[in-house]
N, C-alpha and C positions, 0 to 999 in steps of 0.2 A: 504493500499499499503505499510506503514511504517514497520508494524509487518511482512509482506510478505519478505521483504528485510531482516529484522533481523532474522527471521527464517531461510532464504536461507544461511545466513552468519554462523548461528550457526550449522545448519545441514551440511555445507561445511566443517566447523572446525572439526566435529566429523568423518565426512567420510574421509576428507583428513589425520586426525591423525590416523585412523583406518589403512588407506591405508598404511600409512608410517610404522606403526607397523607390518603389514604383510610383507614388503619388507626386504629381506636380506641387511646387510651393513648400512652404515650410508649415509643418504642423506643429502647433503650440501643446504637445501633450508630454506627460513625463514617462518614465521607464516603466513604472508600475501599470500606468494604464495602457501603454503599448503592450505589454505582457499579458493584461487581462484581456484586451481585444484580440491579440493574437491567438491565445488559447481558446477565446470565444469563435473566433473565426475558422480555427482548425476543427473544432467540435462540429460547427454548423456545416462546413465543407465536407468533412468525412460523412456526417450523417446525410446530407443531400445526395453525394456520390453513392453510397451503399444503398439507401432505402428509397430514395426518389428515382435515381437512375439505374439501379440495379448493377453498379460496378463490381466487378469480381476481379481480384487480384490472382488469376489463375497461375501466375508464373511464381508466385512467391514473392520474397523480399520486400524492398521497399515500395510502397504504393505511392507512385509520382502523381498521379491524376488527383487523388484527393489532397495532397499537399499543395499542389498548384490552385486547385479550388479554394483550399483554405486561405491561401494568400489573397485572392481575389476577394473573398468574403471579408477578410480582415481589413483589406483596403476600403471597402464599402462602409465598414463599421466605423474606421477611423474618420472617414470623410463625414458621416452622419455625427459623429461624436464633437467634430471640430464645428461643424455647422450649428450644432445645439448649443454647445458651450461659447462659440464665438472666440475671438481673438483678445482673450484678457491681457491688459497690460500694454495694449498697442494704440492707445488714445494720447492725443496732444491737444490741450485747450479746449476738450469737450468735443472734438472732431475725429473721426477715425483716420488713421493713417493707411493710405492704400499704395 
């Protein structure tokens, strides 16, 4: 159980970081939120691949398709998070800096 949680955090960090890399612009979110959104993206992406699309990893080994789908889902989650929370700390004299 302990190593499962550690593995989920590590994979979430990797997926979250890759999702932030493929997104344009700067995202003003911290490492913890990147990990959480990466883990959530990984879970949703894997669930979608296996349950909705019937993906089967017949060759065994590393399941690349769910990993890539997890990155895309995490990027969408990060975009939603940034849109909802806004860009905190980026105002000057009451007007937004663009």
